[in-house]
C-alpha positions as CSV (number, residue, x, y, z in Angstrom):
1,M,-0.1,0.1,0.1
2,N,1.2,3.6,-0.9
3,K,2.7,5.3,2.1
4,Q,3.5,8.6,0.5
5,L,1.4,11.3,2.0
6,I,0.3,14.1,-0.5
7,L,-0.5,17.4,1.3
8,N,-2.3,20.4,-0.2
9,E,-1.9,23.8,1.7
10,C,-4.9,26.1,1.8
11,P,-4.0,29.6,2.9
12,R,-7.1,30.8,1.1
13,D,-9.4,28.7,3.2
14,A,-7.4,29.9,6.3
15,M,-7.7,33.7,5.4
16,Q,-11.1,34.0,4.1
17,G,-13.0,34.6,7.2
18,L,-10.6,37.1,8.7
19,P,-12.2,40.4,9.7
20,E,-9.1,42.4,8.8
21,F,-7.7,42.6,5.3
22,V,-4.3,41.0,5.1
23,P,-1.9,43.3,3.0
24,T,-1.4,42.1,-0.6
25,D,2.4,42.2,-0.2
26,L,2.3,40.0,2.9
27,K,0.0,37.6,1.3
28,I,2.3,37.4,-1.6
29,R,5.4,36.7,0.7
30,Y,3.4,34.0,2.6
31,H,2.4,32.2,-0.4
32,N,6.0,32.4,-2.0
33,A,7.2,31.0,1.5
34,L,4.7,28.0,1.2
35,L,5.4,27.5,-2.6
36,K,9.2,26.4,-1.4
37,A,7.9,24.1,1.1
38,G,6.9,21.1,-1.1
39,F,3.0,20.9,-1.1
40,S,1.3,19.4,-4.0
41,R,-1.2,22.0,-4.4
42,L,-1.5,25.5,-3.1
43,D,-5.1,26.8,-2.6
44,F,-4.3,30.4,-2.6
45,G,-7.1,32.5,-3.8
46,S,-10.6,32.6,-5.4
47,F,-12.3,34.5,-8.2
48,V,-15.8,35.2,-6.4
49,S,-17.4,38.4,-5.7
50,P,-15.4,40.7,-3.5
51,K,-18.5,41.6,-1.8
52,A,-19.0,38.0,-0.6
53,I,-15.2,37.4,0.4
54,P,-13.5,40.9,0.4
55,Q,-10.3,39.3,2.0
56,L,-9.7,37.6,-1.7
57,S,-10.3,40.4,-3.9
58,D,-6.6,40.6,-4.6
59,T,-6.2,37.2,-6.1
60,G,-5.6,38.4,-9.7
61,E,-2.8,40.6,-8.4
62,I,-1.2,38.0,-6.2
63,V,-1.0,35.3,-9.0
64,E,1.2,37.5,-11.1
65,K,3.6,37.8,-8.4
66,L,4.0,34.2,-7.2
67,E,7.4,32.4,-7.6
68,L,6.2,29.0,-9.2
69,N,8.0,25.7,-9.5
70,N,7.5,22.4,-11.0
71,H,6.2,20.6,-7.9
72,T,3.5,22.9,-6.4
73,K,0.4,23.4,-8.6
74,L,-1.9,26.4,-7.9
75,L,-5.6,26.0,-7.2
76,A,-8.3,28.9,-7.2
77,I,-12.0,28.6,-5.9
78,I,-14.7,29.6,-8.4
79,A,-18.4,29.5,-7.8
80,N,-19.8,30.3,-11.3
81,R,-18.8,30.5,-15.0
82,R,-17.6,33.9,-14.9
83,G,-15.3,33.1,-12.0
84,A,-13.8,30.2,-14.1
85,E,-13.5,32.3,-17.2
86,T,-11.4,35.0,-15.2
87,A,-9.3,32.2,-13.5
88,L,-8.6,30.6,-16.9
89,K,-7.0,33.7,-18.1
90,F,-4.2,33.1,-15.8
91,E,-1.7,30.5,-17.1
92,Q,-0.2,30.0,-13.8
93,I,-3.5,28.4,-12.3
94,D,-3.5,24.6,-12.9
95,F,-6.6,23.6,-10.9
96,L,-10.0,25.3,-10.5
97,G,-12.1,24.3,-7.3
98,F,-15.9,24.4,-7.2
99,P,-17.9,23.8,-4.0
100,L,-21.0,21.5,-4.5
101,S,-22.9,20.9,-1.2
102,V,-24.6,17.8,-0.1
103,S,-26.9,20.3,1.7
104,E,-29.5,22.5,-0.3
105,V,-29.3,25.1,2.2
106,F,-25.7,25.5,2.3
107,Q,-25.5,25.4,-1.6
108,Q,-27.8,28.5,-1.5
109,R,-25.9,30.1,1.1
110,N,-22.5,29.5,-0.4
111,T,-23.1,30.0,-4.1
112,N,-26.7,31.5,-4.3
113,K,-27.6,28.3,-6.4
114,S,-29.6,25.0,-6.0
115,I,-27.8,21.9,-5.9
116,E,-29.2,21.1,-9.4
117,D,-28.1,24.6,-10.7
118,A,-24.8,24.1,-9.3
119,L,-24.2,20.7,-11.3
120,D,-25.4,22.5,-14.4
121,E,-22.7,25.2,-13.7
122,I,-20.1,22.6,-13.0
123,S,-20.8,20.8,-16.6
124,V,-20.0,24.2,-18.1
125,I,-17.0,24.8,-16.2
126,Q,-15.8,21.4,-16.6
127,E,-16.0,21.9,-20.6
128,L,-14.1,25.0,-20.0
129,C,-11.4,23.2,-18.1
130,L,-11.2,20.5,-20.6
131,A,-10.7,22.8,-23.6
132,N,-8.1,24.8,-21.7
133,N,-6.2,21.8,-20.5
134,R,-7.0,22.6,-16.8
135,K,-8.4,20.5,-14.0
136,L,-11.4,21.0,-11.8
137,V,-11.6,19.8,-8.3
138,V,-15.1,19.6,-6.7
139,Y,-15.5,19.9,-3.1
140,L,-18.5,18.0,-1.8
141,S,-19.1,20.3,1.2
142,M,-21.3,19.0,4.2
143,A,-20.2,15.5,3.0
144,F,-20.5,14.3,6.5
145,G,-23.8,15.8,7.5
146,N,-25.0,19.5,8.0
147,P,-26.4,21.8,10.9
148,Y,-29.7,22.5,9.2
149,D,-31.6,19.5,10.0
150,E,-31.8,18.4,6.3
151,A,-31.9,14.8,5.3
152,Y,-28.4,13.3,4.8
153,S,-26.9,10.0,4.0
154,P,-23.6,8.5,2.6
155,E,-25.7,7.5,-0.5
156,L,-26.3,11.3,-1.3
157,V,-22.6,11.8,-1.4
158,L,-22.1,8.7,-3.6
159,E,-24.9,9.9,-5.9
160,Y,-23.4,13.3,-6.4
161,G,-20.0,11.9,-6.8
162,Q,-21.0,9.5,-9.6
163,R,-22.7,12.4,-11.5
164,L,-19.4,14.4,-11.3
165,L,-17.5,11.2,-12.4
166,D,-20.0,10.9,-15.3
167,M,-18.8,14.5,-16.5
168,E,-15.3,13.1,-16.4
169,I,-14.3,15.1,-13.2
170,S,-11.5,13.0,-11.7
171,H,-10.7,15.1,-8.5
172,L,-13.2,15.0,-5.7
173,S,-12.9,16.4,-2.1
174,L,-14.8,15.0,0.9
175,A,-15.3,18.0,3.1
176,D,-16.2,18.1,6.7
177,T,-17.4,21.8,6.5
178,I,-18.3,22.0,10.0
179,G,-16.0,19.7,11.8
180,K,-18.9,17.2,12.9
181,A,-17.7,14.2,11.6
182,S,-16.6,11.4,14.1
183,P,-13.6,9.4,13.0
184,E,-15.9,6.4,12.6
185,E,-17.9,8.6,10.0
186,V,-14.6,9.5,8.3
187,Y,-13.6,6.0,8.0
188,S,-16.9,4.8,6.8
189,L,-17.4,7.5,4.2
190,F,-14.0,6.9,2.6
191,M,-14.4,3.2,2.8
192,A,-17.9,3.6,0.9
193,V,-16.3,5.8,-2.0
194,A,-13.2,3.7,-2.1
195,K,-14.4,1.3,-5.0
196,P,-17.0,3.2,-7.1
197,W,-14.5,6.3,-7.1
198,K,-11.4,4.1,-7.5
199,N,-10.3,6.2,-10.7
200,A,-10.6,9.4,-8.9
201,E,-8.2,11.2,-6.8
202,V,-10.0,11.7,-3.4
203,T,-8.9,14.3,-1.0
204,A,-9.8,14.6,2.8
205,H,-10.7,18.2,3.4
206,L,-11.3,18.1,7.1
207,H,-12.1,20.6,9.7
208,A,-11.1,19.7,13.1
209,S,-9.9,21.1,16.5
210,P,-6.6,20.0,17.7
211,I,-7.9,17.5,20.1
212,Q,-10.0,15.7,17.1
213,S,-7.1,15.8,14.3
214,E,-5.1,12.8,15.1
215,N,-8.1,10.4,15.0
216,K,-9.7,12.0,11.9
217,I,-6.4,11.7,10.1
218,A,-5.8,8.0,11.1
219,A,-9.5,7.1,10.1
220,A,-9.2,8.7,6.7
221,W,-5.8,7.1,6.2
222,E,-6.9,3.6,7.1
223,A,-9.7,3.9,4.7
224,G,-7.1,4.3,2.0
225,C,-7.0,8.3,1.7
226,R,-3.5,9.6,0.9
227,N,-4.4,13.4,0.0
228,F,-5.1,15.8,2.7
229,D,-6.1,19.7,2.7
230,V,-4.2,21.3,5.6
231,A,-3.5,24.9,6.7
232,L,-0.8,26.2,8.6
233,G,-1.8,26.8,12.3
234,G,-5.1,25.1,11.8
235,F,-6.7,28.6,11.0
236,G,-9.7,29.1,9.0
237,G,-13.0,27.5,8.3
238,C,-16.1,28.2,6.1
239,P,-17.6,31.6,7.2
240,M,-20.6,30.8,5.1
241,A,-21.5,27.7,7.5
242,E,-22.0,28.7,10.9
243,D,-21.2,31.6,13.1
244,K,-18.6,29.7,14.9
245,L,-15.7,28.7,12.7
246,V,-14.1,25.1,13.3
247,G,-10.5,25.4,12.0
248,N,-8.8,23.5,9.4
249,L,-6.9,20.5,9.9
250,S,-3.4,22.0,10.8
251,T,-0.4,21.2,8.8
252,E,1.6,20.9,12.0
253,A,-0.7,18.2,13.2
254,M,-0.7,16.3,10.1
255,L,3.2,16.1,10.0
256,A,3.4,15.1,13.5
257,W,1.0,12.4,12.9
258,A,2.8,11.2,9.9
259,E,6.2,11.2,11.4
260,K,5.0,9.2,14.3
261,N,3.7,6.6,12.0
262,G,6.5,6.3,9.7
263,I,4.8,8.0,6.7
264,S,6.8,10.2,4.4
265,S,5.7,13.4,2.5
266,S,7.4,16.0,0.3
267,I,7.4,18.6,2.7
268,R,10.8,20.5,3.5
269,K,10.5,21.6,7.1
270,D,13.3,24.1,6.8
271,E,11.1,26.2,4.2
272,L,8.0,25.5,6.0
273,S,9.5,27.2,9.1
274,K,9.8,30.4,7.1
275,A,6.2,30.5,6.4
276,Q,5.4,29.6,10.0
277,A,7.4,32.5,11.1
278,M,4.8,34.8,9.3
279,L,1.7,33.5,11.0
280,S,1.6,36.0,13.7
281,Q,1.5,38.7,11.1
282,I,-1.4,37.4,9.3
283,F,-3.6,35.8,12.0
284,T,-3.5,38.3,14.8
């Protein structure tokens, strides 16, 4: 079994809910430090309405000043065709990410669309990505349940995932958007998708408090997941989901767990420490 851990750093997710605007030059320096640390992807920004997420309104300016390499690919979040068309103008961006919710309420809150309308939009965006030699990552948010008392089941996740696979989308991410999943639920869902999604790259996008992290990581790993989204310091969460944010799975916790279990990664800790030194300037 593959013992190589694949990590995607998500400064966009970490920063998007901050009340104070982080200066663009500081973001650029932080992102450039992360680019040297050896991550597989860098979820660095988004092309959504600046009214919805003011913190990310400088994404277009940032991308032009990033010091790219052959290892770390850039990912930008989009929520509609217009955002996708804007992102595709930047040759530096390899991946577009779209949030598709298993919850109707959250899909409306997050993108002002129904789930069915979002799927129609994804179909159009996938065609654009294929035509422009880019890849689309679809995040199945609320994949472990929701806080709105809506009906939920793992079968819903499998159903929507199959519809995405039928569109030839091969990068799917299971998101514990509000950090509610137990380790048992994490293990169960990743096991459930293992065979039907065997030809896809499936990523764990887990929100978790420090005390929850290790057990959730272990559960996803034991179920065969090798791709994880993380954020330095465990900062962030989804401001569209609930008033109280549950932070992202921290990069530090992920690396500590991997080292303890003899699991290798491509992360260069000396370079990562330079990014860590900047956290106090950003997350004040």
